[in-house]
C-alpha positions in Angstrom: 9.2 -29.3 3.2 8.9 -32.0 6.0 10.4 -29.7 8.5 8.0 -26.9 7.5 5.1 -29.4 7.9 6.3 -30.7 11.1 6.8 -27.1 12.6 3.1 -26.3 11.4 1.7 -29.3 13.0 3.3 -28.7 16.3 1.7 -25.2 16.0 -1.4 -26.4 15.0 -1.6 -24.8 11.7 -1.1 -27.9 9.5 -4.9 -28.6 9.8 -6.0 -25.3 8.5 -3.3 -24.8 5.8 -4.2 -28.1 4.2 -7.8 -27.2 3.8 -6.7 -24.0 1.7 -7.0 -24.3 -2.2 -3.2 -24.0 -2.5 -2.3 -25.4 0.7 1.2 -24.2 1.7 1.4 -22.3 -1.6 -1.5 -20.2 -0.7 -0.7 -16.2 -0.7 -1.6 -14.8 2.8 -1.9 -11.4 1.4 -0.5 -8.0 2.6 0.2 -8.1 6.4 -1.6 -11.7 6.4 -5.1 -10.0 5.5 -6.3 -13.4 4.2 -5.8 -15.1 7.7 -7.6 -14.5 10.8 -5.4 -13.4 13.9 -5.2 -16.9 15.3 -4.2 -18.4 12.0 -1.5 -15.7 11.6 -0.2 -16.2 15.2 0.0 -19.8 14.6 2.2 -19.6 11.6 4.5 -16.9 13.4 4.7 -19.7 16.0 5.4 -22.5 13.7 8.3 -20.0 12.3 9.8 -20.0 15.7 9.8 -23.5 16.2 11.4 -24.1 12.8 14.5 -22.0 13.7 15.0 -24.4 17.0 16.3 -21.4 18.7 18.4 -21.6 22.1 16.8 -18.5 23.5 13.0 -17.9 23.0 11.5 -14.4 23.3 7.6 -14.1 23.6 5.4 -11.2 23.5 1.8 -12.5 24.1 2.3 -15.5 21.6 -1.0 -17.1 22.0 -3.1 -14.1 22.5 -5.1 -14.7 19.4 -5.7 -18.4 19.8 -8.7 -19.9 21.1 -8.9 -22.4 24.1 -8.4 -25.5 21.9 -5.9 -24.1 19.7 -3.9 -22.8 22.8 -4.0 -25.8 24.4 -2.6 -27.8 21.7 0.0 -25.0 21.0 0.8 -24.6 24.7 1.9 -28.3 25.0 4.0 -27.9 21.9 5.7 -24.8 23.1 6.2 -26.5 26.6 8.3 -29.3 24.4 10.1 -26.6 22.7 11.1 -24.7 25.9 13.1 -27.8 27.1 16.7 -26.8 27.6 16.0 -23.1 26.1 16.2 -19.8 28.0 12.9 -18.0 27.5 11.6 -14.6 28.2 8.0 -14.1 28.1 5.8 -11.0 28.0 2.3 -11.8 29.4 -1.0 -10.7 30.4 -2.4 -13.7 31.0 -2.0 -15.6 34.3 -2.5 -19.1 32.5 0.6 -18.7 30.6 3.2 -17.9 33.1 2.3 -20.0 36.2 4.8 -22.8 35.7 7.8 -20.6 34.7 10.9 -20.5 36.9 10.9 -16.8 37.8 8.2 -14.2 37.4 9.1 -10.5 37.5 6.5 -7.6 38.2 7.3 -4.5 36.5 6.0 -1.1 37.5 6.8 2.3 36.1 10.1 0.9 34.7 11.3 -0.9 37.7 11.2 -4.5 38.7 9.3 -4.5 42.0 8.9 -8.1 42.7 10.5 -11.6 41.5 10.0 -15.3 42.3 7.9 -18.1 41.4 4.3 -18.1 41.3 4.0 -19.5 44.8 6.7 -17.5 46.2 5.0 -14.2 45.0 1.4 -15.5 46.0 2.9 -16.1 49.6 4.4 -12.5 49.6 0.9 -10.9 49.0 2.5 -8.1 47.2 2.1 -6.4 43.7 1.8 -10.0 41.8 -0.8 -11.1 44.5 -2.8 -8.0 43.8 -2.8 -8.3 40.1 -4.3 -11.9 40.8 -7.1 -10.7 43.0 -7.8 -8.1 40.2 -7.7 -10.6 37.6 -10.1 -13.0 39.8 -12.4 -10.2 40.5 -12.8 -9.2 37.1 -12.6 -12.9 35.9 -10.2 -12.0 33.1 -8.0 -15.0 32.5 -5.8 -13.2 30.0 -5.1 -10.1 31.9 -1.9 -10.5 34.1 0.2 -7.3 34.0 3.6 -8.5 34.4 6.8 -9.0 32.2 8.0 -12.2 33.0 11.7 -12.7 33.1 14.2 -15.4 33.4 17.9 -15.5 32.3 19.1 -18.6 33.7 20.4 -20.5 30.8 19.9 -24.2 30.1 17.3 -24.9 32.7 14.3 -27.3 32.0 11.6 -24.6 31.7 13.1 -21.1 31.9 9.9 -19.7 30.7 7.3 -19.8 27.7 7.3 -19.9 23.9 8.0 -17.5 21.1 6.0 -15.0 19.3 6.9 -13.0 15.9 4.2 -11.4 14.1 3.6 -13.1 10.9 1.7 -10.6 9.4 4.3 -7.9 10.1 6.8 -10.5 8.9 5.8 -10.5 5.3 8.4 -9.6 2.9 7.4 -8.3 -0.2 9.9 -7.8 -3.5 8.3 -4.8 -5.1 9.1 -4.5 -8.7 9.3 -1.3 -10.8 5.8 -0.1 -10.9 5.8 0.3 -14.7 5.5 -3.7 -14.7 2.3 -3.6 -13.5 0.9 -1.4 -16.3 -0.9 -4.5 -18.0 -3.9 -2.3 -19.1 -4.1 -0.7 -22.4 -4.9 2.9 -22.8 -8.6 3.2 -23.7 -9.5 4.9 -26.9 -10.0 8.5 -26.8 -7.8 8.9 -23.7 -6.0 12.1 -25.0 -9.4 14.0 -25.4 -10.3 12.7 -21.9 -6.9 14.1 -20.5 -7.7 17.4 -22.3 -10.8 17.7 -20.8 -9.1 17.1 -17.5 -6.8 19.7 -18.1 -9.4 22.1 -19.3 -9.1 24.5 -16.4 -5.6 25.1 -17.5 -6.4 26.2 -21.0 -4.9 29.5 -20.8 -1.6 27.9 -19.7 -1.8 25.7 -22.8 -2.3 28.5 -25.0 0.9 30.0 -23.9 2.7 27.0 -23.8 1.7 26.2 -27.4 2.9 30.0 -28.4 6.2 29.1 -26.6 6.4 25.6 -28.5 6.0 27.4 -32.0 8.6 30.0 -31.2 10.9 27.3 -30.1 10.2 25.5 -33.5 11.8 28.4 -35.0 15.2 28.2 -33.2 16.9 25.2 -34.9 16.1 26.5 -38.5 17.3 30.1 -37.5 20.4 29.0 -36.0 21.1 26.6 -39.1 20.7 29.7 -41.6 23.0 31.7 -39.4 25.6 28.8 -39.3 25.5 28.1 -43.0 25.8 31.9 -44.0 28.9 32.1 -41.4 30.3 29.2 -43.5 29.9 31.2 -46.7 31.4 34.2 -45.2 34.7 32.4 -44.7 35.1 32.3 -48.5 35.1 35.9 -48.9 38.1 37.2 -50.6 37.7 40.7 -49.0 38.9 40.9 -45.4 36.9 43.9 -44.7 33.6 42.5 -45.9 34.5 39.1 -43.9 34.9 41.2 -40.8 31.8 43.2 -41.1 29.7 40.2 -42.1 31.2 38.0 -39.1 30.2 40.7 -36.6 26.6 40.8 -38.2 26.2 37.4 -37.5 27.8 37.2 -34.2 25.1 39.6 -33.1 22.5 37.6 -34.7 23.6 34.7 -32.7 23.4 36.5 -29.6 20.0 37.7 -30.4 18.9 34.3 -31.6 20.2 32.8 -28.2 18.3 35.5 -26.1 15.2 34.7 -28.3 15.7 31.0 -27.4 15.8 31.7 -23.8 12.5 33.5 -23.8 10.8 30.9 -26.3 12.1 27.9 -24.0 11.0 29.5 -20.8 7.4 30.3 -22.1 7.2 26.8 -23.5 8.2 24.8 -20.5 7.0 27.0 -17.8 3.3 26.9 -18.9 3.3 23.2 -19.9 5.0 22.4 -16.5 2.2 24.2 -15.0 -0.5 22.5 -16.9 1.2 19.1 -16.4 1.6 19.4 -12.7 -1.8 20.6 -12.0 -3.0 17.6 -14.2 -1.0 15.2 -12.1 -2.2 16.6 -8.7 -5.9 16.1 -10.2 -5.3 12.7 -11.5 -3.7 11.7 -8.1 -6.5 13.2 -6.2 -9.0 11.3 -8.3 -7.2 8.2 -8.2 -7.1 8.0 -4.5 -10.7 8.8 -4.3 -11.3 6.0 -6.6 -9.0 3.7 -4.6 -10.6 4.4 -1.4 -14.0 4.0 -3.1 -13.3 0.3 -4.0 -14.6 -2.6 -1.8 -12.3 -4.5 0.7 -12.2 -7.5 -1.4 -10.2 -5.3 -4.0 -7.2 -4.7 -1.5 -7.3 -8.4 -0.7 -5.7 -9.4 -4.3 -2.2 -9.6 -4.3 -1.8 -7.0 -7.2 -3.6 -4.4 -5.1 -1.3 -4.5 -2.1 -0.5 -1.2 -0.5 3.1 -1.1 -2.0 1.7 -1.3 -5.7 -1.1 0.9 -5.0 1.1 3.5 -3.5 3.6 3.1 -6.5 0.5 3.7 -9.1 -0.2 7.0 -7.0 3.4 8.2 -6.9 4.4 7.4 -10.5 1.5 6.6 -12.9 -0.2 9.7 -11.9 3.2 11.7 -12.5 3.7 9.9 -15.8 0.4 11.0 -17.2 1.4 14.4 -17.7 4.0 13.1 -20.4 0.9 11.7 -22.4 -0.4 15.4 -22.8 1.7 18.4 -21.9 4.8 17.0 -23.2 3.5 15.6 -26.1 1.5 18.7 -27.4 4.8 20.4 -26.6 7.0 18.4 -28.6 4.5 17.9 -31.6 4.0 21.5 -32.1 7.8 22.3 -31.6 8.7 19.7 -34.2 5.9 20.6 -36.7 7.1 24.2 -36.7 10.6 23.3 -37.0 9.9 20.9 -39.9 8.0 23.1 -41.9 10.2 26.2 -41.6 13.3 24.2 -42.5 11.6 22.6 -45.6 10.1 25.8 -46.8 13.5 27.6 -46.4 15.2 24.8 -48.1 13.0 24.5 -51.2 13.2 28.2 -51.6 17.0 27.8 -51.5 17.6 24.9 -53.6 14.6 22.5 -54.4 16.8 19.7 -56.1 19.0 19.0 -53.0 15.9 19.6 -50.6 13.7 16.7 -52.5 16.7 14.3 -52.0 17.1 15.3 -48.3 13.3 14.9 -47.9 13.9 11.0 -48.9 16.6 10.6 -46.6 15.3 12.7 -43.8 13.8 10.0 -41.7 16.9 8.0 -41.5 18.8 11.3 -40.3 16.4 11.9 -37.5 16.2 8.1 -36.4 20.1 7.8 -36.5 20.4 10.8 -34.2 17.5 9.6 -31.9 19.1 6.2 -31.5 22.4 7.8 -30.3 20.3 9.9 -27.6 18.3 6.8 -26.6 21.7 4.6 -26.3 23.1 7.0 -23.7 19.9 7.5 -21.9 19.4 3.6 -21.5 22.7 3.2 -19.9 21.6 5.3 -17.0 17.9 3.5 -16.4 17.9 1.3 -13.5 16.0 -2.3 -14.2 14.0 -2.1 -10.9 12.9 0.7 -8.8 13.3 -1.2 -5.3 12.0 -3.8 -2.9 9.7 -3.4 -0.1 10.5 -4.7 3.5 7.4 -4.7 5.5 9.0 -5.3 9.0 12.7 -4.9 9.7 12.4 -6.1 13.3 11.2 -9.7 12.2 13.8 -9.8 9.4 16.5 -8.9 12.0 15.2 -11.4 14.4 15.3 -14.1 12.0 18.7 -13.1 10.5 16.7 -13.1 7.2 18.8 -10.3 5.7 20.8 -12.7 3.4 17.6 -14.5 2.5 16.1 -11.2 1.3 19.2 -10.2 -0.5 19.3 -13.5 -2.4 15.6 -13.2 -3.3 16.1 -9.7 -4.5 19.2 -10.9 -6.6 16.9 -13.7 -8.0 14.1 -11.1 -8.9 17.0 -9.3 -10.9 18.0 -12.3 -13.0 15.2 -12.2 -15.4 15.6 -8.4 -16.0 19.1 -8.6 -16.2 19.2 -11.3 -18.9 16.4 -9.1 -20.8 18.9 -6.2 -20.2 21.6 -8.1 -21.9 19.6 -9.0 -25.1 18.3 -5.4 -25.3 21.9 -4.0 -25.2 23.0 -6.3 -27.9 20.2 -5.4 -30.1 20.5 -1.7 -29.2 24.3 -1.9 -30.1 23.7 -3.4 -33.4 20.7 -1.0 -34.4 22.9 1.9 -33.2 25.5 0.9 -35.5 23.5 0.4 -38.5 21.9 3.7 -37.8 25.3 5.4 -37.7 25.9 3.8 -41.3 22.7 5.1 -42.6 23.4 8.5 -41.2 26.8 8.6 -42.8 25.6 7.2 -46.0 22.9 9.8 -46.4 25.2 12.5 -45.7 27.7 11.3 -48.4 24.7 10.8 -50.7 23.5 14.4 -50.2 27.1 15.9 -50.5 27.8 13.9 -53.6 24.7 15.0 -55.3 25.2 18.6 -54.1 28.8 18.5 -55.6 27.3 17.1 -59.0 25.0 19.9 -59.3 27.7 22.6 -58.5 30.0 21.0 -61.1 27.5 21.0 -63.6 26.8 24.7 -62.8 23.0 24.0 -62.1 23.5 25.3 -58.5 26.1 27.1 -56.5 28.2 25.9 -53.2 26.4 28.4 -51.1 22.9 27.1 -52.0 24.1 23.5 -51.4 25.8 24.2 -48.0 22.6 26.3 -46.8 20.2 23.7 -47.5 22.5 20.9 -46.1 23.1 22.6 -42.9 19.7 23.6 -42.4 18.2 20.2 -42.9 20.7 18.3 -41.1 20.8 20.6 -38.2 17.0 20.5 -38.0 17.2 16.7 -38.1 19.5 16.7 -35.0 17.1 19.2 -33.4 14.1 17.1 -34.0 16.0 13.8 -32.8 16.6 15.5 -29.8 12.9 16.3 -29.0 11.9 12.9 -30.2 14.1 11.3 -27.7 11.4 12.2 -25.1 9.5 9.4 -26.6 10.1 7.0 -23.9 8.8 9.6 -21.4 5.7 10.0 -23.6 5.2 6.2 -24.1 5.6 5.6 -20.5 2.8 8.2 -20.1 0.6 6.3 -22.3 1.4 3.2 -20.7 0.5 5.1 -17.4 -2.8 6.3 -18.7 -3.9 2.7 -19.1 -3.3 2.1 -15.4 -4.8 5.3 -14.2 -8.0 4.9 -16.3 -8.3 1.4 -15.1 -8.5 2.6 -11.7 -10.8 5.6 -12.4 -13.2 3.7 -14.4 -13.7 0.7 -12.4 -16.9 0.3 -10.9 -16.6 -0.8 -7.4 -18.8 -3.7 -6.5 -19.7 -1.8 -3.2 -20.3 1.8 -3.5 -20.1 3.5 -0.2 -21.5 6.7 -1.9 -24.4 5.3 -4.0 -26.6 8.4 -4.4 -29.6 6.1 -5.2 -29.3 4.2 -1.9 -31.6 5.1 0.9 -29.8 7.5 3.4 -29.6 6.2 7.1 -30.8 8.9 9.4 -31.2 6.9 12.5 -30.5 3.3 13.5 -32.5 1.3 16.1 -29.8 -1.4 16.0 -31.8 -4.7 15.1 -29.2 -7.0 12.9 -30.1 -10.0 11.0 -28.1 -12.5 8.8 -30.5 -14.5 6.8 -29.6 -17.6 5.2 -26.1 -16.2 4.6 -23.6 -18.1 2.4 -20.4 -16.5 1.9 -16.5 -17.0 0.8 -13.9 -14.4 0.6 -13.7 -13.3 -3.0 -9.6 -14.2 -3.4 -10.8 -17.9 -1.7 -14.1 -18.6 -3.7 -13.7 -22.3 -3.2 -13.5 -22.3 0.6 -16.9 -21.6 2.1 -16.9 -19.5 5.2 -20.4 -19.4 5.8 -23.4 -21.9 4.5 -26.9 -21.4 5.2 -25.6 -18.8 8.4 -28.5 -17.0 10.4 -28.2 -14.8 13.3 -30.6 -12.3 14.8 -29.7 -9.6 17.3 -32.5 -7.4 19.0 -31.8 -3.9 19.2 -29.7 -2.8 22.2 -28.9 -6.4 22.6 -25.4 -7.6 23.4 -24.3 -10.6 21.2 -20.9 -12.4 21.8 -19.6 -15.0 19.1 -17.0 -17.6 20.2 -15.4 -20.3 18.5 -12.0 -21.7 17.1 -9.7 -19.1 15.4 -10.7 -19.1 11.7 -14.4 -20.4 12.1 -15.9 -17.1 10.8 -16.4 -15.0 13.8 -14.7 -12.0 12.3 -16.5 -12.5 9.0 -19.8 -11.7 10.9 -18.3 -8.4 11.7 -17.0 -7.9 8.3 -20.5 -8.6 6.6 -22.2 -6.2 9.1 -19.8 -3.4 8.3 -20.3 -4.4 4.5 -16.8 -5.0 3.7 -18.1 -7.8 1.6 -21.3 -9.0 0.4 -22.5 -12.4 1.0 -22.8 -14.8 -2.2 -26.4 -15.9 -1.2 -28.8 -14.4 1.7 -29.2 -11.2 3.3 -27.6 -9.2 6.1 -30.1 -6.5 7.3 -30.3 -3.7 9.7 -33.7 -2.7 11.1 -35.3 -4.8 8.9 -33.6 -3.3 5.7 -31.0 -5.1 3.5 -27.7 -3.1 3.7 -27.3 -3.4 0.2 -30.0 -0.8 -0.3 -28.7 1.8 2.3 -26.3 4.3 1.5 -23.2 2.9 3.0 -21.4 6.0 4.0 -24.2 7.0 6.2 -24.6 3.6 7.8 -21.2 3.2 8.7 -21.5 6.3 10.5 -23.8 4.5 12.9 -21.5 1.7 13.5 -18.3 1.7 15.7 -15.4 -0.8 15.2 -12.8 -1.9 17.5 -10.6 -4.7 15.8 -8.1 -7.1 17.2 -5.4 -5.5 15.4 -5.9 -1.6 15.9 -5.4 0.5 12.8 -3.4 3.5 13.8 -2.2 6.3 11.2 1.0 7.8 11.0 -0.3 11.1 12.5 -0.7 12.3 16.1 -2.7 10.5 19.1 -5.2 13.4 18.8 -5.7 13.0 15.0 -6.0 9.1 15.7 -8.6 9.6 18.1 -10.3 12.3 16.3 -10.9 10.3 13.0 -13.8 8.7 15.0 -15.8 11.9 14.6 -15.7 14.7 11.9 -15.1 17.9 13.6 -14.5 16.6 17.1 -13.4 19.1 19.5 -10.4 19.0 21.7 -12.8 18.6 24.7 -14.7 15.7 23.1 -11.5 13.9 22.2 -10.0 14.3 25.7 -13.3 13.0 27.3 -13.1 9.9 24.8 -9.7 9.6 25.9 -10.5 9.5 29.6 -13.4 7.1 28.9 -10.9 4.5 27.3 -8.3 5.0 29.8 -6.2 6.7 27.4 -5.6 10.1 29.2 -3.3 9.0 31.8 -0.5 7.7 29.6 -0.9 10.5 27.1 -0.5 13.0 29.6 2.6 11.8 30.6 4.1 12.1 27.2 6.4 15.1 26.5 4.1 16.0 23.5 0.6 14.9 24.9 -1.8 14.4 22.4 0.4 15.7 19.7 2.9 12.9 20.1 3.2 11.2 16.7 2.3 7.3 16.8 4.5 6.4 13.8 3.8 4.2 10.9 1.0 1.8 12.2 1.4 3.0 15.8 5.0 1.6 16.1 5.8 4.0 18.9 3.1 2.6 21.2 2.7 -0.7 22.9 -0.2 -3.1 21.8 -2.3 -1.9 24.8 -1.9 1.6 24.3 -2.8 1.3 20.5 -6.1 -0.7 21.4 -7.1 1.9 23.8 -6.5 4.7 21.5 -8.7 2.4 18.8 -11.4 2.1 21.5 -11.1 6.0 22.4 -11.9 6.3 18.7 -15.2 4.3 18.9 -16.1 6.0 22.1 -15.9 9.4 20.3 -17.9 8.0 17.4 -21.0 7.3 19.9 -22.3 4.8 17.4 -25.7 3.0 17.7 -24.1 -0.3 16.7 -20.7 -1.3 18.4 -18.7 -4.1 17.0 -15.6 -5.4 19.1 -13.2 -7.7 17.6 -11.1 -9.0 20.7 -11.1 -5.3 21.7 -9.3 -5.9 25.0 -6.9 -8.7 24.2 -3.7 -6.6 24.4 -4.7 -5.0 27.8 -3.3 -5.7 31.1 -5.5 -6.5 34.1 -5.8 -2.7 35.5 -6.2 -1.2 32.2 -8.9 -3.9 31.2 -10.6 -3.4 34.4 -11.1 0.4 33.9 -11.7 -0.3 30.3 -14.4 -3.0 30.7 -16.4 -0.4 32.9 -16.1 2.1 30.1 -17.2 -0.4 27.3 -20.0 -1.5 29.5 -21.3 2.2 29.8 -20.6 2.4 26.1 -22.5 -0.7 25.4 -25.5 0.4 27.4 -28.7 1.0 24.8 -26.4 -0.2 21.8 -26.5 -3.1 20.0 -23.0 -4.7 20.4 -21.3 -7.5 18.7 -18.4 -9.0 20.4 -16.0 -11.4 19.0 -13.8 -13.3 21.9 -11.7 -16.1 22.7 -11.7 -15.3 26.4 -15.0 -16.4 27.6 -14.7 -14.6 30.9 -15.0 -11.3 29.1 -18.5 -12.3 27.6 -20.1 -13.5 30.6 -22.6 -10.6 31.2 -23.7 -10.3 27.4 -27.1 -10.9 26.8 -26.6 -13.8 24.1 -23.7 -15.9 23.4 -23.5 -17.9 19.9 -20.9 -20.6 19.3 -19.8 -20.6 15.9 -18.5 -23.9 14.4 -17.8 -24.6 10.8 -19.6 -21.5 9.3 -22.9 -22.2 11.6 -24.1 -20.8 15.0 -24.2 -24.5 16.7 -25.5 -23.3 20.1 -26.9 -19.9 21.2 -28.1 -18.4 24.8 -27.0 -16.7 27.8 -24.0 -17.8 29.7 -26.2 -19.4 32.4 -28.3 -21.2 29.9 -25.1 -22.7 27.8 -23.5 -23.6 31.0 -26.4 -25.9 32.1 -25.8 -27.9 28.9 -22.8 -29.7 30.1 -22.1 -31.6 26.8 -22.6 -28.4 24.9 -20.2 -26.6 22.6 -19.7 -23.7 25.0 -19.3 -25.6 28.0 -16.3 -27.7 26.5 -15.0 -24.4 25.6 -15.4 -23.2 28.9 -13.7 -26.4 30.3 -10.6 -26.0 28.1 -10.4 -22.4 29.5 -10.8 -23.5 33.1 -8.1 -26.3 32.6 -5.7 -23.4 32.0 -6.8 -21.3 34.5 
C-alpha cells in the first residue's frame, strides 16, 4: 500500500484520491466514468510509475492534465526517466524539447531526426511545425512521433501512459446472480398481455400440448396389453395380437411426431416473439434512464448487456414453456387416472397415494444429470487486452478469476453432497413405492378380487405416466429461471427514470436563442453524494456568446456541460436555457438543439459514415461529406480502402485519437446546433489538423452559444468570456485581455504555468 500511495503522490493523484469518500477503495466505475479525464490519466501514470519499468512508452501521457498538475507530474516523470529508454508520441512541443532525439514522421516515413536545437537549425519539417504551432498559439500541437532507442541514457525521452479507463478489468459473474428483484404480483397475466398478438399461436400450441398429454397413457396401455399377450397359450392368437399392437405402436409414434411438432412449433413462435418484444422494450427502458443510473456499479454495460441477452430470453420460459408443461401434464394425469380407476380402482387408490414419490424420484434423477453439465460462472469481462498485455497482468486476471470461482465451487460441493443424499433417498422411495404397489396387487390377485391383467395394466399405465410427467417437470429449473428473470426484466421496465427525455407533458423546444444560466447550483454526483462538486455555483452565458471554462482537472468544468445537457439534475438551484428551467422542457427536443464533442470521443462499432450521420436524423451522403470536410476528416477517409464505409471497430479502435476526435467534431458540425459544447475538443489533434479544425470550429461557433472546457489556454484566447473554476466556484471571469491585466489573478497564474512549459 505504501508503494501505491508513493506512486500516486508522484503522479499528483494522491491528493484527490484522499478526498474521495472511500479513498483508494473508491470504485472508479466502468471505463473510469466516475473520474475526470485528468484524474484518470494521473492514475494511469501512477500505475506506470509503480511498475518502475526499464522502457517507458508514452502516448500523449499528460494531454488531459491542467497546467498545475502537468508541472508536478512532469517533474515526477523526469525523475522516473533517469536511466530508462523512453519512447514518446507527442503533439505538444513542451513535452519533448529536452529529449535526446526527435523524429518527425510524415506519411509513414521518418523525414528528420535530431535534437530540438539541431532540427530548428535545419529549418525543415520540424521548424515548419513549430512555426505553425506558434502562429496558431497552440502549445499542445506538435505533430511528431518522438523516438529514442539509445538504452540507458540519462534522459532518453519522456513519460509513460496507459489508459486507465480502458485498462479496467471487470470480473463478470453469471447474469443470474444479479437477479435480486422478486417477480411482481400478477406478472403471468402481464406476460400474457405482452404475448397477446400471438394468441392464435398459443391456441394451436395448447391443442398440441393436450394431444401430447395423451401420448404417455397411450403407450402405457399398449405396453401393458403387449405384456398380457405374452401370456397367451395360443400361438396364433399371440401372433395376431402382437401384429395389431405393433401397428398401434407405429401409429402412436406418428401421432406423437405430429402432436409434439404442433406443441413446440407454435409455443416456440410465441416465446421467441415475446423475447424479441421484451428485449426491445428493455433496451428502450435502459436508454431512457438518466446517466446517473449507468454510473452505478451494478448497471455497468457488461451486466446490462447480459440482462438483455439472457433475462429477455429466459422470460419465455415463464409463460410459453409453463403453459405447455401444465397442459401436457394435466392431460396426461387425468387420462391415466381415469383409465386406471376404470380398470382397477383399488390399486389406483394406492398408486394415487404414492404418485408424488414416483414423480419426484424420477425428477431427481433427471435434474442430477443436468446439474453436472451446468457451469458455475458464465464468463469474465476484459475491457482492454492491450493494457493487460502491456502490464503482464494475465496471471493476475487469472488469479482473480480463480478467486471468484472459490465460493461458487464450495457451494457447488455442498449442493452436490446434498443432491447425492436426496437422490439416494428418492430412489429408495421409488423402489419402495413400486414394491408396495406390486405386493398389494399380488394380494388382490391371490384373493381373487382382481386379475393379473388388471393389476399390471394399472401399474404400467401409472408408473409410465409418472416417468413422463417427471421428464416434463425436469423443465422446472428453466421455468424457475424464467420466473427469476421476470423480476429482473420488470424491475427495468417498471423503473421511473429521474430524467425522462420523452416527457410528453414537458414543453417541446421548437427553437433556441442560446442564453444559458446556472443559478445558485448545488451539485454532487449520485454515486458520491457526500462530495460536493458545486456549492452555490452561478454562471450566465449570453445568446451567441462563447464561454470558456478553465481550471485544475477535477474542479467541475465538465460537470457544467453535464448539467447543461441535463445528464444530471442539480440538488439545488436551476439550470436555465432562454430563461426556462430545463427540467420543464422536453429533453429530447432540447438535446436536438445542442451539439457535444467530448474529450474522449464516443464512436460506435459501425462505419465512419454512420458515426458522422448519427449527428442528424436522415442526413444525406452529401451533408455527411460536407461535415467531414469542415472537420478535416474527408482527406484521411478518402484514402481508406472502403472510404466512408470503413468500420471503425469497437469504440473506434481502428482509428487514431485525432481521427476519432475529428469524426466526433464532424458529427457536431452535421447537427448544426444552436448551442455547442466542447470538452477539450481538439486535445488529440496535431498542429496541422488543429489549425484547419480550429478555423472550422470558429465558423461553427459564429452565431451560436458555445461552452468550451479547456486546459490549453492558447485555444481559448479568442472567446468572449473566460471563467476560472476552483473548488466548485467561478473565482474569476472576463475576456483574455481583462484577466491578463490582473497579474495576481487565478487566470494569470495558470497562464504563467503554461508559459513556463512553452
